[in-house]
N, C-alpha and C positions, 0 to 999 in steps of 0.2 A: 535868597530863601532860607530860611533857619531849622524851621520845625515842620517834619513831613510826620502826618499820622496815620498808622496803620492799624483798624480794627481787624482782629482774631476771629471767624467764629470757624464753624466743625467745617466748613472748604476745604478740599484735599489740594487744594490750590493756594494753601494760607502760608506754606512755606517759601514758593516760588514768586509768591506775591509780594511778603516780606524781604527776599531776595534783591527783588525788584526795587523796591524801595530803598532799599543799603547799598546798593550799586548807583543810583540816583544821588544817595544822599553824599556817595565818597566824592560826585566829580562837582556837587555842590556846596560841598564843606556844611552838610547841614547835618541837624539831629535829628534821629528816629524813634518815635515816639509809639508802644506796640501796646495794645489795651484788649481785652478780653471783658465786656460787659456780660454781667450776670442777675438774673431776676430773682429776688428773695421772697420766700414765701413770708405770710404772716405769720408772727412770732405766736398769735394765739394757738394754742392747742398743742403746745410741746414740740416745735417745729424748729426750734434752735437748731438742734441737732445738724437737722437736714440743710438748713442754710449754709452751717459750717463745711460741710461735703460737697455744698453745689460751690464754695467761695474755694475751696480746695483742688475741686476738679478744675475751676477755670483756671488757678495756677498752673496746676500742672500742667493745662493746654498751652499755655503762653510757653512754661518750659520746655516743653518737647518740639515747640516749633522755633526758639530760640537755640536751640541744640543742633537742628540742622541745617543753619545759614551761616554763611560766611560773614563776620562782621565788618571785616575789611580796614578793624581801625575807625569805625563808625561810633561815634556815641549811638549805644541803643538800649534805650531805657522802655522796661516793660511795669505797667499798672493793671490792677483787675478794679473794675469797676460796677456797682451795683446798680440797677434801675433796668432800662429799656435803652437800647442801641442808641437812639436819638438824644434821650437826654442823659446820655455818659457821654457824647461825644459833645455835645453844648456844654454839658458841665465842664470838660475837660478843656474847651477852646475858651472858655472866659478863664480860667488859670494859664495855660500855655498858647498862646494866640497860633491855630494852627493856618501855614502857609500853601499845603496841599495835604489831601488826605488821598492815600493809594489805596483800590477798593480792587478785588476782584469780583466780576460780571455775577457770578454766583456764590456768594458768601456760603448758603447755605443751601439751595437749590441743585439734586441731582438728576433735575429733568432735561434730556439732550436738548430739548426743542425750546429752553430756558434760554436766552440771553442774559439779560437784567433780572437777578433772584429777587426775592422780595426783602431783603436784610440789604443789598444795596440802592434797588430802587427806594426802599424807604430814606437812606442814606441821602442820595441825590436827590430826592423830592424834600424831605424835611428838614434840609441845613443848607446854610448859604457858605459853602467852606470851598474853595476850590477843588475839584477832584479830578483824579488821573483813573479812569476803568482800565485794568491792565487785561488785555489777552490773557485767557488761561494757561499757565505754562510760559509764558512769555519770559525773554530776559532781554535784561535792557543793551541797548545799544543808543547813543546819541542820536536825536532826529535830525535828519538833514533839512527835511522840511514839513510844515504843518499847515496843513488846507483848516482856514478857520470860516465856518459858514453863518452868517448872519441876516436878520433881517432890518434891525434895530441899527443903524452907524452911530448912533449918541453914546459915546462914553466918557461921561462925565465925570467918574470919578478915576482917579490913577490908580487904585489899588486894584480896579476889576482885571486891567491888563497886565499884573505884575507876574504871572507865572510865563505869560510870553514873554516876557522882558528877560528873565530868569533863563530861558532856553535860548534866545538871541545872545546873551551874553556871556552863556558858559558853552555854547555849543556853536554859537555863528549858526541857528536855524535859520534856514528860509521863512518867511510868514506869508502866506499865499493867501489873498483876502476875496471872497466869494461872497457879493451884497446880493442878495436876494429881493428885487421886487415882487410882489404880490396883490394881488387886486385890490385889498387893504390897505396896503404901504401908505403912511402919510408924509407930506414935505418934509417933515422934522425926518422920520426914518431913511429918508435918501440921502440926506447927509451924512457925512463921515467925519467923524470926530479927528483933531491934529494928532492927536496921542494916538491914533493906530493909524493913520498914516505913516506915522514916523517908525513904526513898524514893519512896514509892507515891501515885501519885494515885487508881489505881482498884484495886480487887481483886476480881476473880473466882474461885472454887473452882469446879470442872469435876471430874467423874466420867469417867475414859476409859479406856482398853485401854493406851495407852501416851502419855508425853508428845508424839508425832510426832501422833496421831491428833488430839487435842485441838488442838494449833496450826491441822492442818486443817479442824476444825470452830470453831475461833474466830478466824480470821485475817482473814476478810472483813470481819465485823461491826467488830472493830478498827480495820482500815484503818490499819496503822500505818506510819510513814516508815523503820520500823526492826525487825528480828525480833533475840530476845538469846534465848541459851540457853546452859546451863554445860556447860561439857566435862567429863563425868564419865561413865568406859566402862560405867556402867549407865544413861546417860541418855537424851539426845533421839536421839544417833548409835547407841543402842545397837545397831540389826540393821544398823549399815554400818560398823562400827566394824572390822570381818576384812577391809577392804578397802579401796584408797586411790580408787577412782575411783566416784564415785556420778553415778549416770543420773540424768538429770531426770524419767522416769517414776517414779524412787523418792522423788525431793526436789528441788524447786528452789523457788529466791523471786526475784521482779524487785524486791525490797529488799535493802539492805545488810544481811549477817546478823554480827551481832557475838557471839561466842564467847567465854566468860569463862574464865577458870582455875580449875582444879578445887582443891579443898581440899587441900594438900599433908598 
């Protein structure tokens, strides 16, 4: 893992979220890129000066956050990007391939009942970059165990599992697999790729209506340091894909949530 991306919004958790990413990068010998995305107004109507102010505010926000973290010798590079958040992240990823994006659950939302805010939800849904959603105010500690819940055991592309390999390599993390068989599971889904089997410490097969329900049933008994799911449009977040904001009553976790990329 070489490049970790941290988008910075107006969240009060921006500092703790960036510090978490830096602490992780310090362990993995990675670079941290911090971005602030701002949207310009049309220059028609003499709004050039307004755009300059918006860009300056975005730069100042980055400087403010960077001044409050301990870089620990990690290379931290800050950029301001114009456009919307999804476009900015995707454009950045084309130039500098991102191995992991670290997000706060509520990038801009201040509603207590919200687990996943609008901006974080859009990034999780609209990009195909591995994402680590870090609980608000959390400090980094090496995960001793990860519970990985999945319905489809086929992982044909090696890069899909790369974040898990990195945790195993650097922290000797135990990977406990929760293979969920639902009423619509196919024969192919019941197969588990050798690439994933190589990583497992424990394998549990369960029958549930959804992967989501299986996690709720098995989470406490496993008591993992991190939860891992796969970004498939008919997977863990199936019922939540239609919207960006996720309420705590629908789903929340006090542990970091690792969301792997979907197969291309």
